[in-house]
C-alpha positions in Angstrom: 76.1 62.5 158.4 76.2 65.9 156.7 72.8 67.7 156.9 71.2 69.0 153.8 71.5 72.6 153.0 67.8 73.2 153.8 68.0 71.5 157.2 71.2 73.3 158.0 69.6 76.6 157.2 66.4 75.7 159.0 68.4 74.8 162.1 70.1 78.1 162.2 66.9 80.0 161.8 65.2 77.9 164.5 68.0 78.9 167.0 67.8 82.5 166.1 64.0 82.6 166.5 64.4 80.8 169.8 66.7 83.7 170.8 64.0 86.1 170.2 65.0 87.4 166.7 62.0 88.4 164.5 61.2 85.9 161.8 62.2 88.1 158.9 65.5 89.0 160.5 66.1 85.3 161.3 65.4 84.4 157.7 68.1 86.9 156.5 70.6 85.9 159.2 70.2 82.2 158.6 70.6 82.8 154.8 73.9 84.6 155.3 75.2 82.0 157.8 74.2 79.0 155.7 75.6 80.6 152.5 79.1 80.6 154.2 78.9 77.0 155.2 77.5 76.0 151.8 80.4 77.7 150.1 83.1 76.3 152.3 83.6 79.4 154.5 83.2 77.2 157.6 84.7 79.9 159.8 81.7 82.2 159.3 78.6 80.0 159.4 77.3 77.7 162.1 80.6 77.8 163.9 79.7 81.3 164.9 76.6 80.2 166.9 78.5 79.6 170.2 80.1 83.0 170.0 76.8 84.8 169.1 75.1 83.0 172.0 77.8 84.5 174.3 77.1 87.9 173.0 73.4 87.5 173.4 73.7 86.2 177.0 76.1 89.0 178.0 73.7 91.6 176.5 76.3 92.7 173.9 74.0 91.9 170.9 70.3 92.4 170.9 68.2 90.1 168.9 65.1 92.3 168.2 66.7 95.5 166.7 65.9 97.0 163.3 68.6 98.9 161.3 67.8 102.4 160.2 69.4 105.1 158.0 70.3 108.1 160.1 72.1 110.2 157.4 71.7 110.0 153.6 72.6 111.6 150.2 71.9 110.4 146.8 75.1 108.4 146.8 75.6 107.5 150.5 73.9 106.3 153.6 74.9 105.9 157.2 73.1 103.0 159.0 72.6 102.5 162.7 72.7 98.8 163.5 71.1 99.3 166.9 73.4 97.0 168.8 72.3 93.8 167.1 74.2 91.1 165.2 75.6 92.5 162.0 74.0 90.4 159.3 70.7 92.3 158.9 72.2 95.8 159.1 74.9 94.8 156.6 72.3 93.3 154.2 70.2 96.5 154.6 73.2 98.7 154.0 74.4 96.9 150.9 70.9 96.9 149.5 70.8 100.6 149.9 74.2 101.0 148.2 72.9 98.9 145.3 69.8 101.0 144.9 71.8 104.1 144.8 74.3 102.7 142.3 71.4 101.8 140.0 70.0 105.3 140.4 73.2 107.5 140.1 76.0 105.0 139.3 77.7 104.7 142.7 76.4 103.9 146.1 78.3 103.7 149.5 76.9 102.8 152.8 78.5 102.5 156.2 77.2 100.9 159.4 77.9 101.6 163.1 76.5 100.1 166.3 76.8 96.6 164.7 78.5 93.3 165.4 80.0 90.4 163.5 78.2 90.3 160.1 79.3 86.8 158.7 81.2 86.4 155.5 82.1 89.6 153.7 81.8 87.9 150.3 78.0 87.5 150.7 77.5 91.3 150.5 79.9 91.9 147.6 78.2 89.2 145.7 74.8 90.8 146.3 76.1 93.7 144.1 77.6 91.4 141.5 74.3 89.6 141.2 72.8 92.9 140.2 75.5 93.6 137.5 77.5 95.9 139.7 80.9 95.9 141.2 80.7 95.3 144.9 83.1 95.9 147.8 82.6 95.3 151.5 84.8 95.3 154.6 84.4 95.4 158.4 86.3 96.2 161.5 86.6 93.4 164.0 85.7 92.8 167.7 88.7 90.6 168.5 92.0 92.4 169.1 94.4 89.7 168.1 96.9 91.0 165.6 100.1 92.9 166.3 101.4 95.5 163.8 104.5 94.6 161.9 107.5 94.8 164.3 105.0 95.0 167.2 104.5 92.9 170.3 101.1 94.1 171.3 97.8 93.2 169.6 96.2 96.3 168.1 94.1 95.0 165.1 91.7 92.2 164.1 91.3 90.0 161.1 89.7 93.0 159.3 88.4 91.3 156.2 87.9 92.8 152.7 85.8 91.5 149.8 85.5 92.5 146.2 83.1 91.0 143.5 82.5 91.7 139.9 79.8 90.3 137.5 81.1 88.2 134.5 79.6 87.5 131.1 79.8 83.8 131.7 77.6 84.0 134.8 80.4 83.1 137.2 81.3 86.2 139.2 84.8 87.1 140.5 84.6 86.9 144.3 87.5 87.7 146.5 86.8 87.4 150.3 89.9 87.6 152.5 91.0 88.3 155.9 94.0 90.6 156.2 95.5 88.0 158.4 97.2 84.8 157.2 93.9 83.0 157.9 90.5 84.0 159.4 90.2 83.6 163.2 87.3 81.2 162.6 89.6 78.7 161.0 91.8 78.7 164.1 88.7 78.4 166.3 87.6 75.4 164.2 91.0 73.7 164.9 90.5 74.3 168.6 86.9 72.9 168.5 88.3 69.7 167.1 91.4 69.5 169.2 93.7 69.9 166.2 97.0 71.9 165.8 97.2 74.9 163.5 99.6 74.7 160.5 102.9 76.5 160.6 102.6 80.3 160.0 99.1 80.9 161.4 99.8 82.0 164.9 102.7 83.4 167.1 103.1 83.2 170.8 103.4 86.2 173.2 107.1 86.5 172.4 106.5 86.5 168.7 107.7 82.9 168.1 105.9 80.5 165.8 103.3 78.1 167.4 100.9 75.3 166.4 98.7 75.8 169.4 95.2 77.0 168.2 94.6 78.5 171.7 97.7 80.5 171.8 96.3 83.7 170.3 93.0 83.6 172.1 93.9 82.4 175.6 97.7 82.6 176.0 98.6 86.2 175.0 99.7 85.3 171.4 98.8 86.8 168.0 97.4 85.9 164.6 99.8 86.7 161.9 99.2 89.5 159.4 98.9 88.5 155.7 102.5 87.8 154.8 103.3 86.0 158.1 106.5 87.8 158.9 108.4 91.0 158.2 110.6 89.1 155.9 107.6 87.9 153.9 106.1 91.3 153.7 103.6 91.2 156.6 103.4 95.0 156.2 101.0 94.4 153.4 98.5 92.6 155.5 99.1 95.3 158.2 98.4 98.1 155.7 95.3 96.5 154.4 93.9 96.1 158.0 94.5 99.8 158.7 92.7 100.6 155.3 89.7 98.5 156.4 89.5 100.2 159.7 89.6 103.6 158.2 86.8 102.8 155.8 84.6 100.8 158.3 85.2 102.7 161.5 86.6 106.1 160.8 83.9 106.9 158.1 81.1 105.4 160.1 82.0 106.7 163.5 82.1 103.2 165.0 84.4 102.8 168.0 88.0 102.4 166.8 89.6 99.0 167.6 92.5 100.9 169.3 90.0 102.8 171.6 90.1 101.3 175.2 86.3 101.4 175.0 86.2 99.1 171.9 83.2 96.7 172.3 82.5 98.1 175.7 80.2 101.1 174.9 76.5 100.9 175.7 75.2 100.2 172.2 76.3 96.6 171.6 79.7 95.9 170.1 79.7 99.1 167.9 81.5 97.4 165.0 81.7 99.3 161.7 81.1 98.1 158.2 81.6 99.6 154.7 79.8 98.7 151.5 80.2 100.1 148.0 78.5 99.4 144.7 79.6 100.6 141.3 77.7 100.6 138.0 80.1 99.7 135.2 77.8 101.6 132.9 79.3 104.8 134.2 82.3 103.9 132.0 81.2 101.7 129.2 78.5 99.3 128.2 77.9 96.9 131.1 77.7 93.9 128.7 81.1 94.8 127.3 82.6 95.1 130.8 81.2 91.7 131.8 82.5 90.2 128.6 86.0 91.4 129.4 85.8 90.1 133.0 84.9 86.7 131.6 87.7 86.8 129.0 90.2 87.9 131.7 89.2 85.1 134.1 89.1 82.6 131.4 92.7 83.4 130.3 93.8 83.1 133.9 92.2 79.7 134.3 93.8 78.5 131.1 97.3 79.1 132.5 99.4 75.9 132.4 99.4 74.6 135.9 102.5 73.3 137.8 100.5 70.2 138.7 97.8 69.1 136.1 95.8 67.7 139.0 95.5 71.3 140.4 94.3 73.6 137.7 94.7 77.4 138.0 91.6 79.0 139.5 90.5 82.6 140.2 88.9 83.9 143.4 85.4 82.4 143.8 86.1 79.2 142.0 86.7 77.2 145.1 83.5 78.5 146.7 81.4 77.5 143.7 82.8 74.0 143.8 82.1 73.7 147.5 78.5 74.8 146.9 78.0 72.3 144.2 79.3 69.4 146.3 77.7 70.4 149.5 74.3 71.1 147.9 74.5 67.5 146.6 76.0 65.7 149.6 75.2 67.9 152.6 77.1 70.3 154.8 79.5 68.7 157.3 79.9 69.9 160.9 82.6 68.6 163.2 81.5 66.6 166.2 82.9 69.1 168.7 81.0 72.0 167.2 77.9 69.9 166.7 77.7 69.1 170.4 78.0 72.8 171.2 75.2 73.8 168.8 73.0 71.0 170.0 73.2 72.3 173.6 72.5 75.9 172.5 69.5 74.7 170.5 68.1 72.8 173.5 68.6 75.9 175.7 66.7 78.0 173.1 63.9 75.5 172.9 64.6 75.2 169.2 63.8 71.9 167.4 66.8 69.8 166.5 67.0 69.2 162.8 70.5 68.0 162.1 70.3 64.2 162.8 
C-alpha cells in the first residue's frame, strides 16, 4: 500500500541519519526528496537512495559536510558543497540568491564540490514562493548523452528549471531534463523490469532501443530533447551545453568532458547554478503576478483536442499529483521498495513504509 507523505519523508530522514548525516541536513534533504515523490517526480525522490548509498559507500559523497560561501558580492555567491550530496548546498545557495534578490533585486549563486541535488524544480519554486522569478540548473555525474551527430557520450541529462509566482497562487513551474526523459525514469523502468517507450534510448550504434539497460550498461545513449537530428535534437544538445556553462564553467566545477569528471578528491564535484529576480525591478510585483495568472489562465482555456485532456501549463501536473498523493499516499514499486528496505536495515534505520 502507498505510504503516507509523512511516513515516506520520515523513512528517508531515518536512512540519512543512519548514514551519519546531521539531523538538520537530513531534515532538508528528506524534504527535497519527498517533495519530488509527492509531486510525481519519481525519478528524483526515494528512487535515488540506492545510488546515494553507492556514493556513500565508495567515499564519493560525505554525509557530514556543511556548505560555505567562499566568494561573495552583493549580487553573487560561490558556494563550496564540501563533497557531500547536493541537496543541502543547493538549498543554501538558492536561499542566498533569494536574500540578495530581496536586497538588491537580483541574486545569483553557484555551487561546486557538490553531487546530485534532487529535483531542480524544488529550488526554482523556493524563489517563486517568495514572490521572485527563480531559475536553477545543474551539471550531471552520468555521461550518457551523445551530441547531435555524435557516437560518443559527452553530456548528461543536464536539467533546467524556471518558476514564476502567479496572482492566483499557482506558480508556473518548469522542470525539465535536456534529454527526452530524465535518466531516473529509465532507471525506474529497469527497477521494475519494464521496457522503455520508443524514443527514450539508442544503442551503441545509434539505433532505437526499448532496453532500459542499454544506455547504462551496454554502451548506448539517452536521446537529447528532440530525439533525433530530424526532430531537432540540436535544441536539447544546445540547452545541455548552456546548463554546463552556467553550472560548471561559472562555478569552477569539473567539466563533464574532463577525464577527471567525478574522480577528483572532493566528492563528485558537480556544479549548480541558481538565480532569483525581483519583478519589482521592472514594475509593481502584484501587477506582474496578475499578468502571469492571466497568461496561464488563457493558456488553460485553450480548446483541447480531447475534452478529457484539458490544456495545462508547466506545474499543473505536479500540483495534481501532490493533491492525490497527499490524500492517498505515495506509491513505490516493489523492486525499488526491496532495495530501500535492505539499505534501511544496513543503516540500522527503522522501517516505516509497511
